PDB file of N, H, CA, C and O in Angstrom:
ATOM      1  N   MET A   1     -17.375  -3.009  16.343  1.00  0.00           N
ATOM      2  CA  MET A   1     -16.333  -3.167  15.341  1.00  0.00           C
ATOM      3  C   MET A   1     -14.945  -2.929  15.939  1.00  0.00           C
ATOM      4  O   MET A   1     -13.976  -3.575  15.538  1.00  0.00           O
ATOM      5  N   LEU A   2     -14.850  -2.019  16.882  1.00  0.00           N
ATOM      6  H   LEU A   2     -15.637  -1.495  17.208  1.00  0.00           H
ATOM      7  CA  LEU A   2     -13.548  -1.704  17.464  1.00  0.00           C
ATOM      8  C   LEU A   2     -12.869  -2.915  18.101  1.00  0.00           C
ATOM      9  O   LEU A   2     -11.675  -3.119  17.887  1.00  0.00           O
ATOM     10  N   PRO A   3     -13.604  -3.734  18.887  1.00  0.00           N
ATOM     11  CA  PRO A   3     -12.927  -4.911  19.459  1.00  0.00           C
ATOM     12  C   PRO A   3     -12.413  -5.875  18.390  1.00  0.00           C
ATOM     13  O   PRO A   3     -11.410  -6.559  18.595  1.00  0.00           O
ATOM     14  N   MET A   4     -13.100  -5.927  17.254  1.00  0.00           N
ATOM     15  H   MET A   4     -13.915  -5.372  17.087  1.00  0.00           H
ATOM     16  CA  MET A   4     -12.708  -6.862  16.209  1.00  0.00           C
ATOM     17  C   MET A   4     -11.554  -6.333  15.356  1.00  0.00           C
ATOM     18  O   MET A   4     -10.620  -7.077  15.056  1.00  0.00           O
ATOM     19  N   TYR A   5     -11.608  -5.045  14.958  1.00  0.00           N
ATOM     20  H   TYR A   5     -12.367  -4.441  15.201  1.00  0.00           H
ATOM     21  CA  TYR A   5     -10.619  -4.484  14.043  1.00  0.00           C
ATOM     22  C   TYR A   5      -9.550  -3.647  14.736  1.00  0.00           C
ATOM     23  O   TYR A   5      -8.533  -3.329  14.119  1.00  0.00           O
ATOM     24  N   GLY A   6      -9.751  -3.283  15.996  1.00  0.00           N
ATOM     25  H   GLY A   6     -10.577  -3.541  16.497  1.00  0.00           H
ATOM     26  CA  GLY A   6      -8.747  -2.523  16.733  1.00  0.00           C
ATOM     27  C   GLY A   6      -8.459  -1.182  16.092  1.00  0.00           C
ATOM     28  O   GLY A   6      -9.374  -0.458  15.701  1.00  0.00           O
ATOM     29  N   GLU A   7      -7.170  -0.854  15.986  1.00  0.00           N
ATOM     30  H   GLU A   7      -6.426  -1.442  16.304  1.00  0.00           H
ATOM     31  CA  GLU A   7      -6.760   0.458  15.459  1.00  0.00           C
ATOM     32  C   GLU A   7      -7.080   0.635  13.974  1.00  0.00           C
ATOM     33  O   GLU A   7      -7.027   1.753  13.462  1.00  0.00           O
ATOM     34  N   HIS A   8      -7.407  -0.438  13.288  1.00  0.00           N
ATOM     35  H   HIS A   8      -7.450  -1.347  13.703  1.00  0.00           H
ATOM     36  CA  HIS A   8      -7.727  -0.365  11.864  1.00  0.00           C
ATOM     37  C   HIS A   8      -9.209  -0.099  11.612  1.00  0.00           C
ATOM     38  O   HIS A   8      -9.652  -0.084  10.463  1.00  0.00           O
ATOM     39  N   CYS A   9      -9.955   0.105  12.654  1.00  0.00           N
ATOM     40  H   CYS A   9      -9.595   0.093  13.587  1.00  0.00           H
ATOM     41  CA  CYS A   9     -11.395   0.340  12.551  1.00  0.00           C
ATOM     42  C   CYS A   9     -11.668   1.759  12.046  1.00  0.00           C
ATOM     43  O   CYS A   9     -11.031   2.711  12.497  1.00  0.00           O
ATOM     44  N   LEU A  10     -12.607   1.900  11.118  1.00  0.00           N
ATOM     45  H   LEU A  10     -13.124   1.127  10.752  1.00  0.00           H
ATOM     46  CA  LEU A  10     -13.010   3.224  10.648  1.00  0.00           C
ATOM     47  C   LEU A  10     -13.776   3.958  11.738  1.00  0.00           C
ATOM     48  O   LEU A  10     -14.469   3.353  12.556  1.00  0.00           O
ATOM     49  N   SER A  11     -13.634   5.279  11.727  1.00  0.00           N
ATOM     50  H   SER A  11     -13.071   5.771  11.063  1.00  0.00           H
ATOM     51  CA  SER A  11     -14.384   6.079  12.690  1.00  0.00           C
ATOM     52  C   SER A  11     -15.852   6.134  12.272  1.00  0.00           C
ATOM     53  O   SER A  11     -16.191   5.810  11.134  1.00  0.00           O
ATOM     54  N   ARG A  12     -16.718   6.545  13.194  1.00  0.00           N
ATOM     55  H   ARG A  12     -16.443   6.809  14.118  1.00  0.00           H
ATOM     56  CA  ARG A  12     -18.139   6.688  12.865  1.00  0.00           C
ATOM     57  C   ARG A  12     -18.321   7.682  11.726  1.00  0.00           C
ATOM     58  O   ARG A  12     -19.154   7.472  10.845  1.00  0.00           O
ATOM     59  N   GLN A  13     -17.541   8.769  11.741  1.00  0.00           N
ATOM     60  H   GLN A  13     -16.864   8.939  12.458  1.00  0.00           H
ATOM     61  CA  GLN A  13     -17.660   9.795  10.695  1.00  0.00           C
ATOM     62  C   GLN A  13     -17.273   9.229   9.327  1.00  0.00           C
ATOM     63  O   GLN A  13     -17.929   9.516   8.325  1.00  0.00           O
ATOM     64  N   ALA A  14     -16.213   8.430   9.288  1.00  0.00           N
ATOM     65  H   ALA A  14     -15.681   8.196  10.102  1.00  0.00           H
ATOM     66  CA  ALA A  14     -15.795   7.820   8.022  1.00  0.00           C
ATOM     67  C   ALA A  14     -16.866   6.879   7.497  1.00  0.00           C
ATOM     68  O   ALA A  14     -17.169   6.879   6.304  1.00  0.00           O
ATOM     69  N   ILE A  15     -17.439   6.077   8.389  1.00  0.00           N
ATOM     70  H   ILE A  15     -17.192   6.077   9.358  1.00  0.00           H
ATOM     71  CA  ILE A  15     -18.511   5.169   7.981  1.00  0.00           C
ATOM     72  C   ILE A  15     -19.704   5.967   7.463  1.00  0.00           C
ATOM     73  O   ILE A  15     -20.286   5.615   6.437  1.00  0.00           O
ATOM     74  N   HIS A  16     -20.069   7.033   8.162  1.00  0.00           N
ATOM     75  H   HIS A  16     -19.597   7.319   8.995  1.00  0.00           H
ATOM     76  CA  HIS A  16     -21.173   7.896   7.728  1.00  0.00           C
ATOM     77  C   HIS A  16     -20.895   8.452   6.330  1.00  0.00           C
ATOM     78  O   HIS A  16     -21.781   8.454   5.475  1.00  0.00           O
ATOM     79  N   ASN A  17     -19.679   8.917   6.101  1.00  0.00           N
ATOM     80  H   ASN A  17     -18.960   8.916   6.795  1.00  0.00           H
ATOM     81  CA  ASN A  17     -19.324   9.475   4.787  1.00  0.00           C
ATOM     82  C   ASN A  17     -19.455   8.428   3.684  1.00  0.00           C
ATOM     83  O   ASN A  17     -19.992   8.718   2.615  1.00  0.00           O
ATOM     84  N   TRP A  18     -18.965   7.205   3.940  1.00  0.00           N
ATOM     85  H   TRP A  18     -18.529   6.970   4.808  1.00  0.00           H
ATOM     86  CA  TRP A  18     -19.057   6.155   2.931  1.00  0.00           C
ATOM     87  C   TRP A  18     -20.501   5.748   2.678  1.00  0.00           C
ATOM     88  O   TRP A  18     -20.883   5.527   1.528  1.00  0.00           O
ATOM     89  N   VAL A  19     -21.310   5.644   3.724  1.00  0.00           N
ATOM     90  H   VAL A  19     -21.000   5.824   4.658  1.00  0.00           H
ATOM     91  CA  VAL A  19     -22.731   5.305   3.544  1.00  0.00           C
ATOM     92  C   VAL A  19     -23.394   6.357   2.672  1.00  0.00           C
ATOM     93  O   VAL A  19     -24.177   6.031   1.780  1.00  0.00           O
ATOM     94  N   GLN A  20     -23.079   7.622   2.934  1.00  0.00           N
ATOM     95  H   GLN A  20     -22.443   7.887   3.659  1.00  0.00           H
ATOM     96  CA  GLN A  20     -23.666   8.703   2.136  1.00  0.00           C
ATOM     97  C   GLN A  20     -23.229   8.606   0.672  1.00  0.00           C
ATOM     98  O   GLN A  20     -24.052   8.779  -0.227  1.00  0.00           O
ATOM     99  N   LYS A  21     -21.956   8.332   0.424  1.00  0.00           N
ATOM    100  H   LYS A  21     -21.287   8.191   1.154  1.00  0.00           H
ATOM    101  CA  LYS A  21     -21.461   8.215  -0.957  1.00  0.00           C
ATOM    102  C   LYS A  21     -22.160   7.067  -1.694  1.00  0.00           C
ATOM    103  O   LYS A  21     -22.558   7.223  -2.849  1.00  0.00           O
ATOM    104  N   PHE A  22     -22.309   5.920  -1.033  1.00  0.00           N
ATOM    105  H   PHE A  22     -21.985   5.793  -0.096  1.00  0.00           H
ATOM    106  CA  PHE A  22     -22.972   4.785  -1.678  1.00  0.00           C
ATOM    107  C   PHE A  22     -24.465   5.053  -1.856  1.00  0.00           C
ATOM    108  O   PHE A  22     -25.064   4.576  -2.820  1.00  0.00           O
ATOM    109  N   SER A  23     -25.070   5.807  -0.945  1.00  0.00           N
ATOM    110  H   SER A  23     -24.584   6.195  -0.162  1.00  0.00           H
ATOM    111  CA  SER A  23     -26.485   6.171  -1.085  1.00  0.00           C
ATOM    112  C   SER A  23     -26.706   7.097  -2.275  1.00  0.00           C
ATOM    113  O   SER A  23     -27.782   7.120  -2.871  1.00  0.00           O
ATOM    114  N   GLU A  24     -25.661   7.862  -2.610  1.00  0.00           N
ATOM    115  H   GLU A  24     -24.787   7.843  -2.126  1.00  0.00           H
ATOM    116  CA  GLU A  24     -25.746   8.787  -3.745  1.00  0.00           C
ATOM    117  C   GLU A  24     -25.394   8.113  -5.064  1.00  0.00           C
ATOM    118  O   GLU A  24     -25.386   8.768  -6.105  1.00  0.00           O
ATOM    119  N   GLY A  25     -25.100   6.809  -5.038  1.00  0.00           N
ATOM    120  H   GLY A  25     -25.106   6.277  -4.191  1.00  0.00           H
ATOM    121  CA  GLY A  25     -24.879   6.077  -6.283  1.00  0.00           C
ATOM    122  C   GLY A  25     -23.477   5.560  -6.506  1.00  0.00           C
ATOM    123  O   GLY A  25     -23.226   4.882  -7.503  1.00  0.00           O
ATOM    124  N   ARG A  26     -22.584   5.851  -5.634  1.00  0.00           N
ATOM    125  H   ARG A  26     -22.788   6.402  -4.825  1.00  0.00           H
ATOM    126  CA  ARG A  26     -21.224   5.344  -5.809  1.00  0.00           C
ATOM    127  C   ARG A  26     -21.255   3.823  -5.714  1.00  0.00           C
ATOM    128  O   ARG A  26     -21.972   3.263  -4.885  1.00  0.00           O
ATOM    129  N   ALA A  27     -20.461   3.143  -6.581  1.00  0.00           N
ATOM    130  H   ALA A  27     -19.878   3.598  -7.255  1.00  0.00           H
ATOM    131  CA  ALA A  27     -20.510   1.689  -6.614  1.00  0.00           C
ATOM    132  C   ALA A  27     -19.158   1.038  -6.330  1.00  0.00           C
ATOM    133  O   ALA A  27     -19.056  -0.189  -6.347  1.00  0.00           O
ATOM    134  N   SER A  28     -18.125   1.828  -6.070  1.00  0.00           N
ATOM    135  H   SER A  28     -18.208   2.824  -6.055  1.00  0.00           H
ATOM    136  CA  SER A  28     -16.795   1.267  -5.877  1.00  0.00           C
ATOM    137  C   SER A  28     -16.078   1.991  -4.737  1.00  0.00           C
ATOM    138  O   SER A  28     -16.333   3.164  -4.465  1.00  0.00           O
ATOM    139  N   VAL A  29     -15.179   1.264  -4.081  1.00  0.00           N
ATOM    140  H   VAL A  29     -14.972   0.311  -4.302  1.00  0.00           H
ATOM    141  CA  VAL A  29     -14.361   1.886  -3.042  1.00  0.00           C
ATOM    142  C   VAL A  29     -13.021   2.358  -3.594  1.00  0.00           C
ATOM    143  O   VAL A  29     -12.217   2.933  -2.860  1.00  0.00           O
ATOM    144  N   GLU A  30     -12.776   2.124  -4.872  1.00  0.00           N
ATOM    145  H   GLU A  30     -13.429   1.657  -5.468  1.00  0.00           H
ATOM    146  CA  GLU A  30     -11.540   2.566  -5.519  1.00  0.00           C
ATOM    147  C   GLU A  30     -11.521   4.086  -5.608  1.00  0.00           C
ATOM    148  O   GLU A  30     -12.569   4.717  -5.737  1.00  0.00           O
ATOM    149  N   ASP A  31     -10.334   4.670  -5.538  1.00  0.00           N
ATOM    150  H   ASP A  31      -9.482   4.157  -5.433  1.00  0.00           H
ATOM    151  CA  ASP A  31     -10.189   6.114  -5.670  1.00  0.00           C
ATOM    152  C   ASP A  31     -10.635   6.566  -7.057  1.00  0.00           C
ATOM    153  O   ASP A  31     -10.325   5.925  -8.061  1.00  0.00           O
ATOM    154  N   GLU A  32     -11.358   7.662  -7.098  1.00  0.00           N
ATOM    155  H   GLU A  32     -11.611   8.183  -6.282  1.00  0.00           H
ATOM    156  CA  GLU A  32     -11.769   8.232  -8.371  1.00  0.00           C
ATOM    157  C   GLU A  32     -10.659   9.129  -8.899  1.00  0.00           C
ATOM    158  O   GLU A  32      -9.906   9.719  -8.124  1.00  0.00           O
ATOM    159  N   HIS A  33     -10.561   9.229 -10.228  1.00  0.00           N
ATOM    160  H   HIS A  33     -11.173   8.749 -10.857  1.00  0.00           H
ATOM    161  CA  HIS A  33      -9.576  10.120 -10.831  1.00  0.00           C
ATOM    162  C   HIS A  33      -9.949  11.560 -10.508  1.00  0.00           C
ATOM    163  O   HIS A  33     -11.122  11.931 -10.549  1.00  0.00           O
ATOM    164  N   ARG A  34      -8.955  12.357 -10.192  1.00  0.00           N
ATOM    165  H   ARG A  34      -8.002  12.056 -10.159  1.00  0.00           H
ATOM    166  CA  ARG A  34      -9.214  13.769  -9.956  1.00  0.00           C
ATOM    167  C   ARG A  34      -8.025  14.569 -10.441  1.00  0.00           C
ATOM    168  O   ARG A  34      -6.888  14.095 -10.452  1.00  0.00           O
ATOM    169  N   ALA A  35      -8.316  15.791 -10.841  1.00  0.00           N
ATOM    170  H   ALA A  35      -9.239  16.175 -10.832  1.00  0.00           H
ATOM    171  CA  ALA A  35      -7.274  16.663 -11.361  1.00  0.00           C
ATOM    172  C   ALA A  35      -6.378  17.138 -10.224  1.00  0.00           C
ATOM    173  O   ALA A  35      -6.761  17.095  -9.055  1.00  0.00           O
ATOM    174  N   GLY A  36      -5.209  17.579 -10.575  1.00  0.00           N
ATOM    175  H   GLY A  36      -4.898  17.614 -11.525  1.00  0.00           H
ATOM    176  CA  GLY A  36      -4.297  18.120  -9.579  1.00  0.00           C
ATOM    177  C   GLY A  36      -3.052  17.285  -9.436  1.00  0.00           C
ATOM    178  O   GLY A  36      -2.812  16.346 -10.196  1.00  0.00           O
ATOM    179  N   ARG A  37      -2.285  17.639  -8.468  1.00  0.00           N
ATOM    180  H   ARG A  37      -2.480  18.402  -7.851  1.00  0.00           H
ATOM    181  CA  ARG A  37      -1.017  16.981  -8.225  1.00  0.00           C
ATOM    182  C   ARG A  37      -1.252  15.562  -7.699  1.00  0.00           C
ATOM    183  O   ARG A  37      -2.104  15.358  -6.835  1.00  0.00           O
ATOM    184  N   PRO A  38      -0.508  14.587  -8.211  1.00  0.00           N
ATOM    185  CA  PRO A  38      -0.680  13.218  -7.723  1.00  0.00           C
ATOM    186  C   PRO A  38      -0.202  13.090  -6.279  1.00  0.00           C
ATOM    187  O   PRO A  38       0.643  13.858  -5.819  1.00  0.00           O
ATOM    188  N   VAL A  39      -0.743  12.133  -5.593  1.00  0.00           N
ATOM    189  H   VAL A  39      -1.430  11.509  -5.966  1.00  0.00           H
ATOM    190  CA  VAL A  39      -0.357  11.881  -4.210  1.00  0.00           C
ATOM    191  C   VAL A  39       1.034  11.260  -4.191  1.00  0.00           C
ATOM    192  O   VAL A  39       1.321  10.325  -4.939  1.00  0.00           O
ATOM    193  N   GLU A  40       1.888  11.792  -3.329  1.00  0.00           N
ATOM    194  H   GLU A  40       1.655  12.551  -2.722  1.00  0.00           H
ATOM    195  CA  GLU A  40       3.224  11.230  -3.171  1.00  0.00           C
ATOM    196  C   GLU A  40       3.245  10.431  -1.876  1.00  0.00           C
ATOM    197  O   GLU A  40       2.778  10.889  -0.834  1.00  0.00           O
ATOM    198  N   ILE A  41       3.788   9.248  -1.965  1.00  0.00           N
ATOM    199  H   ILE A  41       4.167   8.876  -2.812  1.00  0.00           H
ATOM    200  CA  ILE A  41       3.851   8.385  -0.800  1.00  0.00           C
ATOM    201  C   ILE A  41       5.290   8.340  -0.310  1.00  0.00           C
ATOM    202  O   ILE A  41       6.209   8.046  -1.074  1.00  0.00           O
ATOM    203  N   ALA A  42       5.475   8.632   0.959  1.00  0.00           N
ATOM    204  H   ALA A  42       4.729   8.871   1.580  1.00  0.00           H
ATOM    205  CA  ALA A  42       6.805   8.569   1.547  1.00  0.00           C
ATOM    206  C   ALA A  42       7.153   7.127   1.860  1.00  0.00           C
ATOM    207  O   ALA A  42       6.402   6.421   2.533  1.00  0.00           O
ATOM    208  N   THR A  43       8.290   6.706   1.366  1.00  0.00           N
ATOM    209  H   THR A  43       8.900   7.279   0.819  1.00  0.00           H
ATOM    210  CA  THR A  43       8.818   5.380   1.677  1.00  0.00           C
ATOM    211  C   THR A  43      10.181   5.589   2.330  1.00  0.00           C
ATOM    212  O   THR A  43      10.745   6.680   2.247  1.00  0.00           O
ATOM    213  N   PRO A  44      10.705   4.571   2.969  1.00  0.00           N
ATOM    214  CA  PRO A  44      12.046   4.742   3.561  1.00  0.00           C
ATOM    215  C   PRO A  44      13.084   5.211   2.541  1.00  0.00           C
ATOM    216  O   PRO A  44      13.980   5.982   2.885  1.00  0.00           O
ATOM    217  N   GLU A  45      12.974   4.755   1.289  1.00  0.00           N
ATOM    218  H   GLU A  45      12.246   4.129   1.010  1.00  0.00           H
ATOM    219  CA  GLU A  45      13.931   5.146   0.264  1.00  0.00           C
ATOM    220  C   GLU A  45      13.775   6.620  -0.107  1.00  0.00           C
ATOM    221  O   GLU A  45      14.772   7.333  -0.225  1.00  0.00           O
ATOM    222  N   THR A  46      12.521   7.090  -0.295  1.00  0.00           N
ATOM    223  H   THR A  46      11.712   6.511  -0.200  1.00  0.00           H
ATOM    224  CA  THR A  46      12.321   8.486  -0.674  1.00  0.00           C
ATOM    225  C   THR A  46      12.668   9.414   0.482  1.00  0.00           C
ATOM    226  O   THR A  46      13.177  10.512   0.255  1.00  0.00           O
ATOM    227  N   GLU A  47      12.404   8.999   1.713  1.00  0.00           N
ATOM    228  H   GLU A  47      11.990   8.108   1.897  1.00  0.00           H
ATOM    229  CA  GLU A  47      12.780   9.818   2.866  1.00  0.00           C
ATOM    230  C   GLU A  47      14.299   9.914   2.972  1.00  0.00           C
ATOM    231  O   GLU A  47      14.839  10.987   3.239  1.00  0.00           O
ATOM    232  N   LYS A  48      14.975   8.811   2.766  1.00  0.00           N
ATOM    233  H   LYS A  48      14.536   7.939   2.549  1.00  0.00           H
ATOM    234  CA  LYS A  48      16.434   8.790   2.829  1.00  0.00           C
ATOM    235  C   LYS A  48      17.015   9.733   1.769  1.00  0.00           C
ATOM    236  O   LYS A  48      17.944  10.489   2.055  1.00  0.00           O
ATOM    237  N   GLU A  49      16.472   9.691   0.551  1.00  0.00           N
ATOM    238  H   GLU A  49      15.717   9.077   0.319  1.00  0.00           H
ATOM    239  CA  GLU A  49      16.925  10.555  -0.531  1.00  0.00           C
ATOM    240  C   GLU A  49      16.642  12.023  -0.199  1.00  0.00           C
ATOM    241  O   GLU A  49      17.484  12.887  -0.444  1.00  0.00           O
ATOM    242  N   PHE A  50      15.464  12.306   0.356  1.00  0.00           N
ATOM    243  H   PHE A  50      14.780  11.604   0.555  1.00  0.00           H
ATOM    244  CA  PHE A  50      15.078  13.671   0.708  1.00  0.00           C
ATOM    245  C   PHE A  50      16.069  14.268   1.708  1.00  0.00           C
ATOM    246  O   PHE A  50      16.557  15.381   1.512  1.00  0.00           O
ATOM    247  N   TYR A  51      16.366  13.528   2.777  1.00  0.00           N
ATOM    248  H   TYR A  51      15.970  12.623   2.935  1.00  0.00           H
ATOM    249  CA  TYR A  51      17.269  14.039   3.801  1.00  0.00           C
ATOM    250  C   TYR A  51      18.705  14.115   3.297  1.00  0.00           C
ATOM    251  O   TYR A  51      19.427  15.053   3.634  1.00  0.00           O
ATOM    252  N   ALA A  52      19.129  13.146   2.498  1.00  0.00           N
ATOM    253  H   ALA A  52      18.542  12.383   2.223  1.00  0.00           H
ATOM    254  CA  ALA A  52      20.481  13.178   1.950  1.00  0.00           C
ATOM    255  C   ALA A  52      20.673  14.413   1.083  1.00  0.00           C
ATOM    256  O   ALA A  52      21.707  15.076   1.166  1.00  0.00           O
ATOM    257  N   THR A  53      19.679  14.727   0.247  1.00  0.00           N
ATOM    258  H   THR A  53      18.839  14.189   0.180  1.00  0.00           H
ATOM    259  CA  THR A  53      19.755  15.918  -0.608  1.00  0.00           C
ATOM    260  C   THR A  53      19.822  17.182   0.243  1.00  0.00           C
ATOM    261  O   THR A  53      20.596  18.093  -0.051  1.00  0.00           O
ATOM    262  N   GLY A  54      19.016  17.235   1.290  1.00  0.00           N
ATOM    263  H   GLY A  54      18.387  16.495   1.528  1.00  0.00           H
ATOM    264  CA  GLY A  54      19.024  18.400   2.176  1.00  0.00           C
ATOM    265  C   GLY A  54      20.359  18.579   2.874  1.00  0.00           C
ATOM    266  O   GLY A  54      20.874  19.693   2.972  1.00  0.00           O
ATOM    267  N   PHE A  55      20.920  17.475   3.361  1.00  0.00           N
ATOM    268  H   PHE A  55      20.502  16.570   3.282  1.00  0.00           H
ATOM    269  CA  PHE A  55      22.207  17.555   4.052  1.00  0.00           C
ATOM    270  C   PHE A  55      23.324  17.950   3.088  1.00  0.00           C
ATOM    271  O   PHE A  55      24.234  18.686   3.467  1.00  0.00           O
ATOM    272  N   GLN A  56      23.263  17.471   1.852  1.00  0.00           N
ATOM    273  H   GLN A  56      22.523  16.874   1.544  1.00  0.00           H
ATOM    274  CA  GLN A  56      24.276  17.852   0.865  1.00  0.00           C
ATOM    275  C   GLN A  56      24.243  19.354   0.622  1.00  0.00           C
ATOM    276  O   GLN A  56      25.289  19.989   0.483  1.00  0.00           O
ATOM    277  N   GLY A  57      23.035  19.923   0.570  1.00  0.00           N
ATOM    278  H   GLY A  57      22.186  19.407   0.683  1.00  0.00           H
ATOM    279  CA  GLY A  57      22.899  21.367   0.397  1.00  0.00           C
ATOM    280  C   GLY A  57      23.478  22.127   1.577  1.00  0.00           C
ATOM    281  O   GLY A  57      24.115  23.164   1.394  1.00  0.00           O
ATOM    282  N   LEU A  58      23.266  21.623   2.789  1.00  0.00           N
ATOM    283  H   LEU A  58      22.749  20.780   2.938  1.00  0.00           H
ATOM    284  CA  LEU A  58      23.833  22.265   3.976  1.00  0.00           C
ATOM    285  C   LEU A  58      25.354  22.221   3.964  1.00  0.00           C
ATOM    286  O   LEU A  58      26.012  23.194   4.333  1.00  0.00           O
ATOM    287  N   VAL A  59      25.911  21.094   3.540  1.00  0.00           N
ATOM    288  H   VAL A  59      25.376  20.303   3.240  1.00  0.00           H
ATOM    289  CA  VAL A  59      27.367  20.962   3.483  1.00  0.00           C
ATOM    290  C   VAL A  59      27.931  21.997   2.515  1.00  0.00           C
ATOM    291  O   VAL A  59      28.945  22.627   2.815  1.00  0.00           O
ATOM    292  N   LYS A  60      27.299  22.185   1.369  1.00  0.00           N
ATOM    293  H   LYS A  60      26.475  21.673   1.126  1.00  0.00           H
ATOM    294  CA  LYS A  60      27.760  23.184   0.392  1.00  0.00           C
ATOM    295  C   LYS A  60      27.702  24.583   0.986  1.00  0.00           C
ATOM    296  O   LYS A  60      28.638  25.363   0.810  1.00  0.00           O
ATOM    297  N   GLN A  61      26.616  24.918   1.691  1.00  0.00           N
ATOM    298  H   GLN A  61      25.856  24.284   1.834  1.00  0.00           H
ATOM    299  CA  GLN A  61      26.491  26.246   2.292  1.00  0.00           C
ATOM    300  C   GLN A  61      27.548  26.458   3.370  1.00  0.00           C
ATOM    301  O   GLN A  61      28.164  27.523   3.431  1.00  0.00           O
ATOM    302  N   TRP A  62      27.763  25.462   4.218  1.00  0.00           N
ATOM    303  H   TRP A  62      27.262  24.598   4.169  1.00  0.00           H
ATOM    304  CA  TRP A  62      28.774  25.573   5.271  1.00  0.00           C
ATOM    305  C   TRP A  62      30.152  25.728   4.659  1.00  0.00           C
ATOM    306  O   TRP A  62      30.968  26.515   5.140  1.00  0.00           O
ATOM    307  N   ASP A  63      30.413  24.979   3.601  1.00  0.00           N
ATOM    308  H   ASP A  63      29.750  24.339   3.211  1.00  0.00           H
ATOM    309  CA  ASP A  63      31.715  25.056   2.937  1.00  0.00           C
ATOM    310  C   ASP A  63      31.957  26.466   2.408  1.00  0.00           C
ATOM    311  O   ASP A  63      33.037  27.025   2.597  1.00  0.00           O
ATOM    312  N   LYS A  64      30.949  27.046   1.743  1.00  0.00           N
ATOM    313  H   LYS A  64      30.071  26.592   1.589  1.00  0.00           H
ATOM    314  CA  LYS A  64      31.085  28.415   1.233  1.00  0.00           C
ATOM    315  C   LYS A  64      31.326  29.388   2.382  1.00  0.00           C
ATOM    316  O   LYS A  64      32.186  30.263   2.286  1.00  0.00           O
ATOM    317  N   CYS A  65      30.583  29.242   3.446  1.00  0.00           N
ATOM    318  H   CYS A  65      29.884  28.531   3.523  1.00  0.00           H
ATOM    319  CA  CYS A  65      30.693  30.140   4.595  1.00  0.00           C
ATOM    320  C   CYS A  65      32.081  30.040   5.238  1.00  0.00           C
ATOM    321  O   CYS A  65      32.708  31.056   5.539  1.00  0.00           O
ATOM    322  N   LEU A  66      32.543  28.830   5.440  1.00  0.00           N
ATOM    323  H   LEU A  66      32.033  28.005   5.195  1.00  0.00           H
ATOM    324  CA  LEU A  66      33.842  28.641   6.086  1.00  0.00           C
ATOM    325  C   LEU A  66      34.989  29.110   5.206  1.00  0.00           C
ATOM    326  O   LEU A  66      35.964  29.669   5.708  1.00  0.00           O
ATOM    327  N   ASN A  67      34.888  28.891   3.896  1.00  0.00           N
ATOM    328  H   ASN A  67      34.096  28.437   3.488  1.00  0.00           H
ATOM    329  CA  ASN A  67      35.944  29.309   2.985  1.00  0.00           C
ATOM    330  C   ASN A  67      36.011  30.825   2.849  1.00  0.00           C
ATOM    331  O   ASN A  67      37.050  31.371   2.476  1.00  0.00           O
ATOM    332  N   LEU A  68      34.915  31.502   3.147  1.00  0.00           N
ATOM    333  H   LEU A  68      34.072  31.058   3.449  1.00  0.00           H
ATOM    334  CA  LEU A  68      34.892  32.958   3.076  1.00  0.00           C
ATOM    335  C   LEU A  68      34.981  33.573   4.478  1.00  0.00           C
ATOM    336  O   LEU A  68      34.680  34.753   4.659  1.00  0.00           O
ATOM    337  N   TYR A  69      35.385  32.789   5.449  1.00  0.00           N
ATOM    338  H   TYR A  69      35.629  31.830   5.302  1.00  0.00           H
ATOM    339  CA  TYR A  69      35.580  33.242   6.826  1.00  0.00           C
ATOM    340  C   TYR A  69      34.341  33.927   7.413  1.00  0.00           C
ATOM    341  O   TYR A  69      34.449  34.939   8.105  1.00  0.00           O
ATOM    342  N   GLY A  70      33.175  33.364   7.129  1.00  0.00           N
ATOM    343  H   GLY A  70      33.087  32.542   6.567  1.00  0.00           H
ATOM    344  CA  GLY A  70      31.939  33.865   7.722  1.00  0.00           C
ATOM    345  C   GLY A  70      31.318  35.038   6.984  1.00  0.00           C
ATOM    346  O   GLY A  70      30.303  35.574   7.429  1.00  0.00           O
ATOM    347  N   ASP A  71      31.912  35.452   5.855  1.00  0.00           N
ATOM    348  H   ASP A  71      32.736  35.016   5.494  1.00  0.00           H
ATOM    349  CA  ASP A  71      31.375  36.592   5.102  1.00  0.00           C
ATOM    350  C   ASP A  71      30.409  36.173   4.013  1.00  0.00           C
ATOM    351  O   ASP A  71      30.148  36.951   3.095  1.00  0.00           O
ATOM    352  N   TYR A  72      29.882  34.989   4.086  1.00  0.00           N
ATOM    353  H   TYR A  72      30.094  34.357   4.831  1.00  0.00           H
ATOM    354  CA  TYR A  72      28.993  34.464   3.049  1.00  0.00           C
ATOM    355  C   TYR A  72      27.540  34.619   3.482  1.00  0.00           C
ATOM    356  O   TYR A  72      27.152  34.172   4.561  1.00  0.00           O
ATOM    357  N   VAL A  73      26.736  35.262   2.622  1.00  0.00           N
ATOM    358  H   VAL A  73      27.051  35.625   1.746  1.00  0.00           H
ATOM    359  CA  VAL A  73      25.297  35.399   2.856  1.00  0.00           C
ATOM    360  C   VAL A  73      24.591  34.982   1.585  1.00  0.00           C
ATOM    361  O   VAL A  73      24.886  35.508   0.512  1.00  0.00           O
ATOM    362  N   GLU A  74      23.659  34.042   1.686  1.00  0.00           N
ATOM    363  H   GLU A  74      23.419  33.614   2.558  1.00  0.00           H
ATOM    364  CA  GLU A  74      22.909  33.601   0.506  1.00  0.00           C
ATOM    365  C   GLU A  74      21.559  34.256   0.501  1.00  0.00           C
ATOM    366  O   GLU A  74      20.840  34.239   1.500  1.00  0.00           O
ATOM    367  N   LYS A  75      21.215  34.837  -0.635  1.00  0.00           N
ATOM    368  H   LYS A  75      21.800  34.850  -1.446  1.00  0.00           H
ATOM    369  CA  LYS A  75      19.915  35.511  -0.768  1.00  0.00           C
ATOM    370  C   LYS A  75      19.015  34.728  -1.661  1.00  0.00           C
ATOM    371  O   LYS A  75      17.876  35.132  -1.897  1.00  0.00           O
TER     372      LYS A  75
END
């Protein structure tokens, strides 16, 4: 399978896991619903927003520090 699918080939362990799931009665490869926090997918837009927000926070902290001549400590 590796020569045919290259880097997109499933590992032996992944194949073993799927065979076991289907042997136990699973009939679909779709994700099953599960409780808990939803999966977040990083996209270029969400990464850009994440870093922009972080940098804005740093600018505010630096501004406070510089305006107080280095006497600023955030707890």
